[in-house]
GULO-363834 format. One line per field, with one value per residue: residue in three letters; x, y, z of N, C-alpha, C in turn. Coordinates in Angstrom, 1 decimal. Layout:
REM GULO-363834
rest	ALA;...;
neast	X;...;
nnorth	Y;...;
nup	Z;...;
caeast	X;...;
canorth	Y;...;
caup	Z;...;
ceast	X;...;
cnorth	Y;...;
cup	Z;...;
END
This chain:
REM GULO-363834
rest	MET;PRO;LYS;GLN;PRO;LYS;GLN;ASP;ALA;LYS;LYS;PRO;VAL;LYS;SER;ALA;LYS;THR;GLU;LYS;PRO;SER;ALA;LYS;ALA;LYS;VAL;ALA;LYS;GLY;LYS;PHE;GLY;SER;TYR;PHE;ASP;GLU;SER;LYS;ASP;LEU;GLY;THR;SER;LEU;ILE;LEU;VAL;MET;PRO;LEU;PHE;ILE;ILE;TYR;GLN;ILE;GLY;ILE;LEU;MET;THR;GLY;GLY;VAL;ARG;ASN;GLY;VAL;ASP;PHE;VAL;SER;ASP;VAL;MET;TRP;LEU;ILE;SER;ASP;GLY;SER;LEU;GLY;VAL;TYR;LEU;GLY;ILE;ASN;GLY;ALA;ILE;PHE;ALA;GLY;PHE;ALA;ILE;THR;LEU;ALA;THR;LEU;ARG;HIS;LYS;GLY;THR;TRP;HIS;PRO;GLY;LEU;PHE;PRO;PHE;ILE;LEU;LEU;GLU;SER;THR;ILE;TYR;ALA;MET;PHE;LEU;GLY;THR;ALA;VAL;ILE;GLN;LEU;MET;SER;THR;LEU;GLY;LEU;SER;PRO;LEU;LEU;ALA;THR;GLY;SER;GLU;GLY;GLU;TRP;GLY;ILE;ILE;THR;LYS;VAL;VAL;LEU;SER;LEU;GLY;ALA;GLY;ILE;TYR;GLU;GLU;THR;VAL;PHE;ARG;LEU;ILE;GLY;MET;GLY;GLY;LEU;TYR;TRP;LEU;ALA;ARG;LYS;VAL;MET;ASP;ILE;PRO;SER;TRP;MET;ALA;ALA;ILE;ALA;ALA;LEU;LEU;ILE;SER;SER;PHE;VAL;PHE;SER;ALA;ILE;HIS;TYR;VAL;GLY;PRO;LEU;GLY;ASP;ALA;PHE;THR;MET;GLY;SER;PHE;LEU;PHE;ARG;PHE;PHE;ALA;GLY;ILE;LEU;LEU;ALA;ALA;ILE;PHE;TYR;LEU;ARG;GLY;PHE;ALA;VAL;ALA;VAL;TYR;THR;HIS;ALA;ILE;TYR;ASP;ILE;ILE;VAL;MET;VAL;PHE;ARG;
neast	21.5;22.1;21.3;19.4;20.3;19.0;16.7;16.8;13.5;12.8;14.5;14.2;15.3;17.6;17.5;19.3;21.6;20.9;22.3;21.9;21.4;23.7;23.4;24.2;24.0;21.2;20.6;21.6;20.1;17.8;17.8;18.3;16.2;14.4;15.1;14.2;11.6;10.5;11.2;9.8;7.2;4.3;3.1;5.6;7.2;5.9;6.4;9.4;9.7;8.5;10.6;11.6;9.6;8.7;11.1;11.2;8.9;9.3;11.2;10.7;9.8;12.4;13.0;11.9;9.3;9.5;8.6;7.8;6.2;4.0;3.1;0.8;0.1;1.1;-0.3;-2.9;-2.0;-1.3;-3.8;-5.2;-3.9;-4.4;-2.5;-0.9;2.4;2.7;0.8;1.0;3.6;2.9;1.1;2.7;4.6;2.6;2.2;4.8;4.8;2.9;4.1;6.4;5.3;3.5;6.1;7.5;5.4;5.2;7.8;8.0;6.3;7.8;7.5;8.9;12.0;14.4;17.2;16.6;16.7;19.6;20.2;18.3;18.7;21.5;21.0;19.1;20.7;22.9;21.0;20.4;22.7;23.2;21.0;20.5;22.8;21.6;19.3;20.2;22.0;19.6;18.2;20.0;20.4;18.1;18.3;17.9;18.0;20.0;19.8;19.5;17.7;18.4;16.8;15.6;17.0;19.5;19.7;19.1;19.7;21.7;20.4;17.6;17.5;18.4;15.8;14.1;14.6;14.1;11.3;10.5;11.2;9.2;6.6;6.3;6.8;4.8;2.2;2.7;3.7;2.7;0.0;-1.0;0.1;-0.7;-3.2;-4.4;-4.0;-5.6;-7.9;-7.8;-8.1;-10.2;-12.3;-12.1;-11.8;-9.5;-6.8;-4.2;-1.3;-1.5;-2.9;-0.8;1.1;0.1;-0.7;2.1;3.0;1.4;1.5;4.2;4.4;2.9;4.3;6.7;5.7;4.6;6.7;7.1;5.4;3.6;4.9;7.7;8.4;10.4;11.8;10.6;11.9;12.5;14.3;15.0;12.3;12.1;13.9;13.2;10.7;11.6;13.1;10.8;9.8;11.8;11.9;9.5;9.5;11.6;9.7;7.7;9.1;10.9;9.4;7.6;9.4;11.8;11.8;11.1;13.3;15.4;14.7;14.7;17.3;18.7;17.9;19.1;21.9;21.9;21.1;22.5;25.4;26.1;
nnorth	-76.3;-74.6;-75.7;-73.6;-72.4;-73.9;-71.8;-71.3;-71.7;-70.8;-68.6;-65.5;-63.8;-61.4;-57.9;-55.4;-53.8;-50.6;-47.8;-45.9;-42.7;-41.3;-40.8;-38.2;-36.7;-36.9;-35.4;-32.8;-32.2;-32.2;-30.2;-28.1;-27.9;-27.4;-24.9;-23.2;-23.7;-23.3;-20.5;-19.2;-19.5;-17.7;-17.0;-17.7;-15.6;-13.4;-13.1;-13.1;-10.4;-8.9;-8.0;-6.0;-4.3;-3.3;-1.8;0.1;1.4;2.3;4.1;6.0;8.0;9.3;10.7;13.3;13.4;12.5;9.9;6.9;6.9;5.4;4.5;3.3;2.4;3.8;6.3;5.1;4.3;6.6;8.1;6.3;6.5;9.3;11.2;10.6;10.0;8.2;6.2;5.5;4.1;2.2;0.7;-0.2;-1.7;-3.6;-5.0;-6.0;-7.8;-9.6;-10.4;-11.7;-13.8;-15.3;-16.1;-17.7;-19.8;-20.9;-21.9;-23.8;-25.5;-26.5;-25.4;-23.2;-22.0;-20.7;-20.2;-19.6;-17.0;-15.7;-16.7;-15.7;-12.9;-13.2;-14.1;-12.1;-9.8;-10.3;-10.5;-7.7;-6.3;-6.9;-5.9;-3.1;-3.3;-5.1;-4.1;-1.8;-3.2;-4.4;-2.4;-1.1;-3.1;-3.0;-0.6;1.7;4.6;4.4;6.5;7.4;9.7;11.7;12.2;14.1;13.0;13.4;15.5;14.3;12.7;10.0;8.3;8.6;8.0;5.1;4.5;5.1;3.6;1.1;1.2;1.2;-1.1;-2.6;-1.6;-0.7;-3.2;-4.5;-3.1;-3.0;-5.5;-7.8;-7.2;-5.3;-6.7;-9.2;-8.9;-7.7;-10.0;-11.9;-10.5;-10.5;-13.3;-14.3;-12.8;-11.5;-13.6;-14.3;-15.9;-17.5;-17.0;-14.3;-13.2;-13.1;-11.5;-9.1;-8.2;-8.0;-5.9;-3.8;-3.2;-2.9;-0.5;1.3;1.5;2.5;5.1;6.1;7.2;9.8;11.4;13.6;15.5;14.6;13.7;12.7;14.7;14.4;12.0;10.4;8.5;7.7;6.9;4.7;3.1;2.6;1.3;-1.1;-2.3;-2.7;-4.7;-6.8;-7.0;-7.9;-10.5;-11.5;-11.6;-13.3;-15.9;-16.2;-15.4;-13.3;-12.2;-12.2;-10.6;-8.1;-7.6;-7.6;-5.3;-3.5;-3.5;-3.1;0.0;1.1;0.3;2.2;4.8;5.5;4.6;5.3;
nup	-22.3;-19.1;-15.9;-13.9;-10.5;-7.7;-5.7;-2.0;-0.5;2.0;2.2;1.1;-1.9;-1.8;-2.3;-4.2;-2.3;-0.7;-0.2;2.9;4.1;6.3;9.9;10.8;8.6;8.3;10.4;10.0;7.7;8.7;10.9;9.1;7.3;9.1;10.1;8.0;7.6;10.2;10.5;8.5;9.1;10.1;12.7;14.3;13.0;14.1;16.5;16.5;15.6;17.3;19.6;17.9;17.6;20.3;21.1;19.1;19.7;22.2;21.6;19.9;21.6;22.3;19.8;19.2;18.4;15.6;13.5;11.8;8.6;8.2;10.6;12.3;14.6;17.0;17.0;17.8;20.4;21.8;21.7;23.2;25.7;26.1;25.7;28.2;29.3;31.3;31.0;28.4;28.3;30.4;28.7;26.8;28.2;29.2;26.6;26.4;28.5;27.8;25.7;26.7;28.2;26.4;25.0;26.5;27.3;24.8;24.5;26.6;25.8;23.7;21.2;20.5;19.5;20.7;19.5;16.7;16.4;16.2;13.8;12.0;12.2;10.8;8.3;7.3;7.6;5.5;3.3;3.3;2.9;0.1;-0.9;-1.8;-4.0;-5.6;-6.5;-8.0;-9.9;-11.3;-12.3;-13.8;-15.6;-16.9;-18.3;-16.7;-14.9;-11.8;-9.7;-6.6;-4.5;-1.6;1.5;4.3;6.1;6.8;8.7;11.0;14.4;15.3;16.9;16.1;13.5;13.5;15.1;13.4;11.2;12.1;12.6;9.9;9.0;10.5;10.1;7.4;6.2;7.5;6.6;3.6;2.5;4.1;4.8;2.5;0.1;0.7;1.3;-1.3;-3.1;-2.1;-2.7;-5.4;-6.0;-4.7;-4.8;-7.2;-8.8;-10.3;-11.8;-10.1;-10.8;-11.9;-10.0;-8.0;-9.4;-10.1;-7.3;-6.1;-7.9;-7.4;-4.7;-4.4;-6.0;-4.6;-2.1;-3.0;-3.7;-1.3;0.0;-0.7;0.4;2.7;5.3;6.0;3.7;1.0;-2.0;-5.0;-7.6;-10.7;-10.5;-8.0;-7.2;-9.0;-7.9;-5.3;-5.9;-7.2;-5.4;-3.4;-4.8;-4.6;-1.5;-1.3;-2.6;-0.9;1.5;0.4;-0.1;2.0;4.5;6.9;9.2;8.2;6.3;7.8;9.1;7.2;5.9;8.0;8.8;6.2;5.9;8.2;7.7;5.2;6.2;8.6;8.2;5.7;
caeast	21.0;22.4;20.0;19.4;20.4;17.8;16.7;16.0;12.2;13.0;15.6;14.2;16.4;18.0;17.6;20.5;21.6;21.0;22.9;21.1;22.0;24.0;22.8;24.8;23.4;19.8;20.2;22.2;19.5;16.5;17.9;18.5;14.8;13.5;15.4;13.6;10.0;9.9;11.3;8.7;5.8;3.8;3.1;6.9;7.5;5.3;7.3;10.6;9.4;8.3;11.5;11.8;8.3;8.8;12.3;10.7;7.6;9.9;12.2;10.3;10.0;13.5;13.0;11.3;8.1;9.6;8.3;7.5;4.9;2.7;3.0;-0.7;0.0;1.5;-1.5;-3.7;-1.6;-1.4;-5.1;-5.7;-3.2;-4.7;-1.1;-0.3;3.5;2.9;-0.1;1.8;4.6;2.1;0.7;3.8;4.7;1.6;2.7;5.9;4.7;2.4;5.1;7.2;4.5;3.8;7.2;7.7;4.6;5.7;9.3;7.6;5.7;8.7;7.1;9.5;13.2;15.5;18.2;16.2;17.0;20.6;20.3;17.3;19.7;22.6;20.2;18.7;22.0;23.2;20.1;20.4;24.0;23.2;19.5;21.1;23.5;21.0;18.4;21.1;22.2;18.5;17.8;20.9;20.1;16.9;18.7;17.2;19.0;19.7;20.1;18.6;17.5;18.4;15.8;15.8;17.6;20.9;19.5;18.7;20.7;21.8;19.3;16.5;17.7;18.1;14.5;13.1;15.0;13.4;9.9;10.3;11.1;8.1;5.3;6.2;6.8;3.4;1.3;2.8;3.8;1.7;-1.6;-1.3;0.4;-1.5;-4.8;-4.6;-3.9;-6.7;-9.0;-8.0;-8.5;-11.4;-13.3;-12.2;-11.7;-8.4;-5.8;-3.3;-0.3;-1.9;-3.3;0.5;2.0;-0.8;-0.5;3.4;3.5;0.9;2.1;5.6;4.1;2.5;5.2;7.4;4.9;4.4;8.0;7.2;4.1;3.9;6.1;8.9;8.8;11.4;11.6;10.4;12.8;11.7;15.2;14.5;11.0;11.9;14.8;12.4;9.8;12.4;13.4;9.7;10.0;12.8;11.5;8.0;10.1;11.9;8.6;7.0;10.0;11.1;8.6;7.6;10.2;13.0;11.7;11.1;14.8;16.2;14.2;15.3;18.8;19.1;17.6;20.3;23.2;21.9;20.8;23.6;26.9;26.6;
canorth	-75.0;-74.9;-75.6;-72.4;-72.6;-73.6;-71.1;-71.8;-71.0;-70.1;-67.4;-64.8;-63.2;-59.9;-57.1;-54.7;-53.0;-49.4;-47.0;-45.0;-41.7;-41.5;-40.2;-37.0;-36.3;-36.7;-34.4;-31.5;-31.7;-32.0;-28.8;-26.9;-27.8;-27.2;-23.5;-22.6;-24.0;-22.6;-19.1;-18.7;-19.5;-16.4;-17.0;-17.8;-14.3;-12.3;-13.3;-13.0;-9.1;-8.2;-7.0;-4.5;-3.6;-2.7;-1.1;1.2;2.2;3.3;4.8;7.0;8.8;10.2;11.2;14.4;13.3;12.1;8.5;6.4;7.5;4.5;3.8;3.4;2.0;4.9;7.0;4.4;4.4;7.9;8.3;5.6;7.2;10.5;12.1;10.3;9.3;6.7;4.9;5.2;3.3;0.9;-0.1;-0.9;-2.7;-4.7;-5.9;-6.8;-8.8;-10.4;-11.2;-12.7;-14.8;-16.1;-16.8;-18.7;-20.6;-21.6;-22.5;-24.8;-26.5;-27.1;-25.0;-22.0;-22.2;-19.4;-20.5;-19.2;-15.5;-15.1;-17.1;-14.8;-11.9;-13.3;-14.2;-10.7;-9.1;-10.9;-9.8;-6.3;-6.0;-6.9;-5.5;-2.0;-3.6;-6.2;-3.1;-0.9;-4.0;-4.8;-1.1;-1.0;-4.2;-2.4;0.5;2.7;5.2;4.0;7.5;7.4;11.0;11.6;13.0;14.9;12.1;13.9;16.4;13.5;12.2;8.5;7.5;9.0;7.2;3.9;4.0;5.1;2.3;-0.2;1.5;1.2;-2.5;-3.2;-0.9;-0.7;-4.6;-4.9;-2.6;-3.1;-7.0;-8.7;-6.6;-4.9;-7.7;-10.5;-8.5;-7.6;-11.5;-12.5;-9.8;-10.9;-14.8;-14.7;-11.8;-11.2;-15.0;-13.9;-17.0;-17.2;-16.3;-13.2;-12.4;-12.8;-10.5;-7.6;-8.0;-7.7;-4.8;-2.7;-2.9;-2.0;0.9;2.0;1.3;3.5;6.1;6.7;8.0;11.2;12.1;14.2;16.6;14.1;12.8;13.1;15.5;13.1;12.0;9.2;7.5;7.3;6.2;3.4;2.2;2.0;0.3;-2.3;-2.8;-3.4;-6.2;-7.5;-7.3;-8.9;-11.8;-12.2;-11.9;-14.6;-16.7;-16.6;-15.2;-11.8;-11.9;-12.0;-9.2;-7.1;-7.3;-7.2;-3.9;-2.3;-3.5;-2.2;1.3;1.4;0.7;3.5;6.2;5.7;4.1;5.7;
caup	-21.5;-17.9;-15.2;-12.8;-9.2;-6.9;-4.4;-0.8;-0.5;3.0;2.2;-0.1;-2.5;-1.5;-3.5;-4.2;-1.2;-1.0;0.9;3.6;4.5;7.9;11.0;11.0;7.5;8.7;11.7;9.7;6.6;9.5;11.4;8.2;6.8;10.0;10.4;7.1;7.8;11.3;10.5;7.7;10.1;10.6;14.3;14.6;12.7;14.6;18.0;16.0;15.5;18.6;19.9;17.0;17.9;21.5;20.9;18.3;20.3;23.3;20.7;19.1;22.9;21.9;18.4;19.3;17.5;14.4;13.5;10.5;7.8;8.1;11.9;12.6;16.1;18.0;17.3;18.5;21.6;22.4;21.8;24.7;26.8;26.3;25.9;29.3;29.2;32.2;30.5;27.2;28.9;30.5;27.5;26.1;29.4;29.0;25.4;26.5;29.4;27.0;24.7;27.4;28.7;25.3;24.5;28.1;27.0;23.6;24.9;27.6;24.9;22.8;19.7;20.2;19.9;20.9;18.4;15.4;16.5;15.5;12.5;11.3;12.1;10.2;7.3;7.1;7.2;4.3;2.3;3.5;2.6;-1.2;-1.5;-2.8;-5.0;-6.6;-7.2;-8.7;-11.0;-12.1;-13.1;-15.2;-16.7;-17.8;-18.8;-15.9;-13.8;-10.2;-8.9;-5.1;-3.9;-0.3;2.1;5.2;7.1;7.1;9.8;12.2;15.0;15.1;17.6;15.3;12.3;14.2;15.4;12.1;10.2;12.8;12.4;8.2;8.8;11.1;9.7;6.0;5.8;7.5;5.7;2.4;2.3;5.3;4.6;1.1;-1.1;0.9;0.8;-2.9;-3.8;-1.6;-3.4;-6.8;-6.0;-4.2;-5.3;-8.7;-9.7;-11.3;-12.0;-9.0;-11.1;-12.3;-8.8;-7.3;-10.2;-9.8;-6.1;-6.2;-8.7;-7.1;-3.6;-4.7;-6.5;-3.5;-1.1;-3.5;-3.7;-0.1;0.5;-1.1;0.7;4.1;5.8;6.0;2.6;0.0;-3.3;-6.1;-8.8;-11.2;-10.3;-6.7;-7.3;-9.3;-6.8;-4.2;-6.5;-7.2;-3.7;-3.0;-5.3;-4.0;-0.4;-1.5;-3.0;0.6;2.2;0.1;0.0;3.6;5.6;7.3;10.0;7.6;5.4;8.5;9.8;6.1;5.4;9.0;8.7;5.1;6.3;9.0;6.6;4.4;7.1;9.7;7.8;4.2;
ceast	21.1;21.4;20.5;19.5;19.3;17.7;16.0;14.7;12.1;13.8;15.1;15.3;16.3;18.0;18.8;20.6;21.6;21.5;22.3;22.0;22.5;23.4;23.0;24.1;22.1;19.7;20.3;20.8;17.8;16.6;17.8;17.1;14.1;13.5;14.2;12.2;9.8;9.9;10.5;7.6;5.6;3.4;4.6;7.6;7.3;6.0;8.6;10.7;9.2;9.2;11.8;10.8;8.5;9.8;11.9;9.7;8.3;11.0;12.1;9.7;11.4;13.8;12.6;10.0;8.5;9.3;8.0;6.1;3.9;2.9;1.8;-1.0;-0.2;0.2;-2.5;-3.3;-1.6;-2.9;-5.8;-5.3;-3.5;-3.6;-0.6;1.0;3.4;2.1;0.4;2.8;3.9;1.6;1.7;4.4;3.9;2.0;3.8;5.8;3.8;3.0;6.0;6.4;4.4;4.8;7.7;6.9;5.0;6.9;8.9;6.8;6.6;8.4;7.9;11.0;14.0;16.5;17.8;16.8;18.4;20.7;19.2;18.2;20.8;22.0;19.9;19.6;22.6;22.4;20.2;21.5;24.0;21.7;19.9;21.8;22.6;19.8;19.1;21.5;20.9;18.2;18.7;21.1;19.1;17.0;18.1;18.2;18.8;19.8;18.8;18.7;17.8;17.1;16.2;16.7;18.8;20.8;19.2;19.9;20.7;20.9;18.0;16.3;17.8;16.5;13.7;13.4;14.1;11.9;9.8;10.3;9.9;6.7;5.2;6.1;5.2;2.3;1.4;2.9;2.9;0.3;-1.6;-1.0;-0.5;-3.0;-5.2;-4.7;-5.0;-8.2;-9.0;-8.3;-9.7;-12.6;-13.5;-12.1;-10.4;-7.1;-4.5;-2.1;-0.3;-2.1;-1.9;1.3;1.2;-0.6;1.2;3.8;2.6;1.4;3.2;5.4;3.8;3.2;6.4;6.9;4.8;5.6;8.0;5.9;4.3;5.0;7.6;9.3;9.7;11.0;11.5;11.3;12.3;13.1;15.1;13.3;11.2;13.0;14.0;11.1;10.4;12.9;12.1;9.8;10.6;12.4;10.3;8.6;10.8;10.8;7.9;7.8;10.4;10.6;8.6;8.8;11.8;12.8;11.6;12.7;15.4;15.9;14.9;16.8;19.5;19.0;18.8;21.8;23.2;22.1;22.1;25.1;27.2;27.3;
cnorth	-75.4;-74.8;-74.0;-72.9;-72.7;-72.6;-71.4;-71.1;-70.2;-69.0;-66.7;-64.1;-61.7;-59.0;-56.1;-53.9;-51.6;-48.7;-45.8;-43.7;-41.9;-40.4;-38.7;-36.0;-35.8;-35.5;-33.1;-31.3;-31.3;-30.3;-27.8;-26.7;-27.1;-25.5;-22.8;-22.5;-23.1;-20.9;-18.4;-18.9;-18.2;-16.1;-16.8;-16.1;-13.0;-12.2;-12.8;-11.2;-8.3;-7.4;-5.7;-3.7;-2.7;-1.7;0.3;2.2;3.2;4.3;6.0;8.4;9.7;10.6;12.6;14.4;12.6;10.5;8.0;6.7;6.9;4.1;4.3;3.1;3.1;5.6;6.6;4.9;5.5;8.4;7.5;6.2;8.5;11.6;11.7;9.6;8.0;5.8;4.7;3.9;2.0;0.1;-0.9;-2.0;-3.8;-5.7;-6.5;-7.8;-10.1;-11.1;-12.2;-13.8;-16.1;-16.8;-18.0;-20.0;-21.8;-22.4;-23.7;-26.0;-27.3;-26.5;-23.6;-22.0;-21.1;-19.1;-19.7;-17.7;-15.1;-15.6;-16.2;-13.6;-12.0;-13.3;-12.9;-9.7;-9.1;-10.2;-8.2;-5.8;-6.0;-6.3;-4.3;-2.4;-4.3;-5.0;-2.1;-2.0;-4.2;-3.3;-0.9;-1.7;-3.5;-1.1;1.9;3.2;4.9;5.2;7.6;8.9;10.9;12.5;13.9;14.3;12.6;14.7;15.5;12.9;10.7;7.8;7.7;8.1;5.8;3.6;4.2;4.0;1.1;0.0;1.1;-0.3;-3.1;-2.8;-1.0;-2.3;-5.1;-4.5;-2.9;-4.7;-7.6;-8.3;-6.3;-6.2;-8.9;-10.2;-8.4;-9.1;-12.0;-11.7;-10.4;-12.5;-14.9;-14.0;-11.6;-12.8;-14.9;-15.2;-16.4;-16.5;-14.8;-12.3;-11.9;-11.6;-8.9;-7.3;-7.4;-6.3;-3.7;-2.2;-2.3;-0.4;1.8;2.5;2.5;4.8;7.1;7.4;9.5;11.9;12.4;15.1;15.9;13.3;13.6;13.8;14.2;13.3;10.5;7.9;6.7;6.4;4.9;2.6;1.8;1.0;-1.1;-3.0;-3.1;-4.4;-7.3;-8.1;-8.2;-10.3;-12.5;-12.6;-13.1;-15.9;-17.3;-15.9;-13.6;-11.4;-11.5;-11.0;-8.0;-6.7;-6.9;-5.8;-3.0;-2.3;-2.7;-0.6;1.8;1.4;1.9;4.7;6.4;5.6;5.0;7.3;
cup	-20.0;-16.9;-14.0;-11.5;-8.5;-5.6;-3.2;-0.6;0.8;3.3;1.2;-0.3;-2.1;-2.4;-3.2;-2.8;-1.4;0.3;1.5;4.0;6.0;8.6;11.1;9.8;7.7;9.8;11.0;8.4;7.9;10.1;10.2;7.6;7.9;10.3;9.2;7.3;9.1;11.1;9.4;8.4;10.3;12.1;14.7;14.3;13.2;16.3;17.5;16.1;16.4;19.1;19.3;17.4;19.0;21.4;20.1;19.0;21.4;22.5;20.3;20.3;22.7;20.6;18.2;18.3;16.1;14.5;12.0;9.8;8.0;9.3;12.2;14.1;17.2;18.1;18.2;20.1;22.7;22.5;23.2;25.9;27.2;26.6;27.3;29.0;29.9;31.6;29.2;27.6;29.5;29.6;26.9;27.1;29.5;27.8;25.6;27.3;28.6;26.3;25.7;28.0;27.7;24.7;25.5;27.6;26.1;23.8;25.6;26.6;23.8;21.3;19.5;20.6;19.7;19.6;17.1;15.2;15.7;14.2;11.5;10.9;11.1;8.7;6.5;6.7;5.8;3.3;2.1;3.0;1.2;-1.7;-2.4;-3.9;-6.0;-7.1;-8.1;-10.1;-11.8;-12.8;-14.1;-16.1;-17.6;-18.4;-18.1;-15.0;-12.4;-9.3;-7.5;-4.5;-2.3;0.2;3.0;6.3;7.8;8.2;10.9;13.1;14.9;15.6;16.7;14.0;12.5;14.3;14.3;11.1;11.0;12.6;10.8;8.2;9.4;10.2;8.1;5.3;6.3;6.6;4.3;1.5;2.9;4.7;3.1;0.2;-0.7;0.8;-0.8;-3.6;-3.2;-2.4;-4.7;-6.8;-5.7;-4.7;-6.8;-9.6;-10.6;-11.1;-10.8;-9.4;-11.4;-11.0;-8.1;-8.0;-9.9;-8.4;-5.6;-6.7;-7.9;-5.7;-3.5;-5.1;-5.4;-2.4;-1.6;-3.6;-2.5;0.4;0.1;-0.7;2.4;4.2;5.7;4.7;1.5;-1.4;-4.4;-7.1;-9.3;-10.8;-8.9;-6.5;-7.6;-8.7;-5.8;-4.7;-6.6;-6.2;-3.2;-3.6;-4.7;-2.4;-0.2;-1.7;-1.7;1.3;1.9;0.2;1.3;4.7;5.9;8.1;9.0;6.8;6.2;8.8;8.7;5.7;6.7;8.7;7.5;5.3;7.3;8.5;6.1;5.4;8.0;8.9;6.4;4.5;
END
């Protein structure tokens, strides 16, 4: 039996050399992962949607009183301002000033990166472009008619349509996804002690059902058809999935851009 070669005690045996990722790969992965983490953060999302909120609140002054059906903030603003346009604009100016100060403070601390915004717009635009197609394909797969009835938006001007689209993104995602779906999930888990997966499904379905139903309520509501109701129901489910997977800001911008595409360019 041949003798094993002696090893120098002072020189430990080197293990097999593993190839480390390059510095460029680390940076690319870090930036990519950082974007998805930061853009999904609720605090960052609220900052990202603030420009839409301010544009909408000023924009409804040019719509002849037409506004989103679940807009609960404008009523409060007008109530506080007692019908005074100057006070109403002052309230929005104060909100904008607070937003600007917060943005500057966070940027100074290094916790806010303006570079997120164009990527949020790009990502949301991609989702918006395929949202309707995805809903139609899903309904067709289930053997359902994807017919979507049109409402009274054809009578409105472009400015009104754009402003209402922004309002739909802000308020409908706030009411039905952030508050509605989030609140229902919390209620099912904390109060009713339902398993998390059941709570998630229940919150998803109920919030999407109410989201669709609200489009037929009020003077600006559409005439009810089962096809349009189901279309909006499944659109609500997909928007809820975007909200859960990509965060509040991406859901808001996706919804707003989709409505602009449908109401302005169709």
